[in-house]
N, C-alpha and C positions, 0 to 999 in steps of 0.2 A: 539168921538165914535167910538167903532170899530165896525163896520158894513160892515157885508156881504148880498150879494145879492146872494141867490143859487138858480141855472134854474136849475129844476130837475120835472119830470112828472110822476117818478117812488115813490109812497107811500113810497115804504119799505127803499129806498136809501136816500129819503128825510130825512126823521123819524128817521136812521142813523146817517145820517150827521149833524142831529139837535144834536141828545145826545153827539156827538162827541163834537162838540162846547158847549155842555151845563157841557159835564165831564172836559172839558178842561179848560173853564173857560177864551178862547180867546176872545171871541167874544160878545161885549155886548148886539146885535141887530143882529138875522137871519133873514133878509126878503127874502121870495120867490115868484117866479114867477113860475108858472107852467106849461109854454112854450113861445116860441120865442117870438110872439105876447106882451107877457103879459112883459116882460123881456124888451123888446127894451121899449112898453108904459115906466115903470118904469126908465129906465135909461137915457131917453129924458125928463122928468120931473124933475130927480132928479137933473140937473145938477152942480143947485149952491150947492148942498152938495152931491155927489157923493157915492156910497162903496168905502169901503179902497179896495176892490176886492172882482171881481165877479167869483166865479165856473160855470161852464158852458157846459151840456150836449151837447152831439151835436145832437143824435136824441132825435128831442124833436116836441110836433107838432104844427101845426100851420105856424111857424118861426121853420126852425133850427139852429143848434145851430152854424155850420159854416155860416150861410147868418146873425145870431144875431152880430158873432166875426165880420164879414168883414163891416158891418154899423156901430159899435161901435166904432172899428178902425179909418175908411172913416172919420170920423164926428171931425171936431179941439174942439168939445166939452164936448165928450166923450174919445176920443182916448189913453189921459193919465190913466184911467182908466185900472190895472191889471186885468187882464183877464187868469183864470186857468182854463183849456180843464179837464173836471172831468168828464170822460165818458167810456163805456166799449168799446170802438172801438180801434183795437191794430190795425187797418190797414196802412200801410204807407200811403198811397192817403190820407184821413183822419188826419194823424200828420203835412204830410210837408203842406199841404192846412191849417192848423190852423197856423201853424209858420209862413208862408209865409204873412199869412192877419195881424199877429200881436201879435198872444199869445201869453200870458210872459210864460208859463209852460203848459204841457200836461201831465195827470196821467191818467194812465189806472186804474180806479176801482177795487178795489181786490174784488175777489167771496168771499172771508171768512168775514164774519161779523167784528168781533174783528179786523183784518188786515186794514178793511176799514175804523173802524171808528179810529184808527190807526193813518191811513192816511189823513183822515180829519183834524185830529189833528195836524197833521205836515204840513198840510197847514197852519192852523192859527196861528199856532205858529211862522211860517217863515212870512208870509206876513201881519199879525197884528201886531205882536211882535218884528222881528228882521229886517223885510226889510224898508227902508224909500224909502216914496212915493211923488212924485211933486204932491199936488193935486190942483194945478194950471189949470182956465182951460183952 
């Protein structure tokens, strides 16, 4: 099953991403975490059946996305899960920090609705359709 974990607290971006995945027919399930603590709970509870990719915002309530990334990539049971940073931050320090911690990709959210939906669809096509991942824990 092509399952994505979308970690996003902005309701508008959440709906656009869901719509993009539905239109593109690339994900059979999109699970949602609305803050970093919820994302960590989800990921560590689903170690045996992880999502194929995590789309992770940086600016999240409770635990920020960089800390979520740090914890996921530091744990042997979750470090293999591809994490795509999908964020509004174009700051060099965030970009560098995410790649240093093991992010698989860093994408700045387009502000235009259609461009945002196209970007999410392209992420799905690549990470769920074209890219082969090793899902062994």
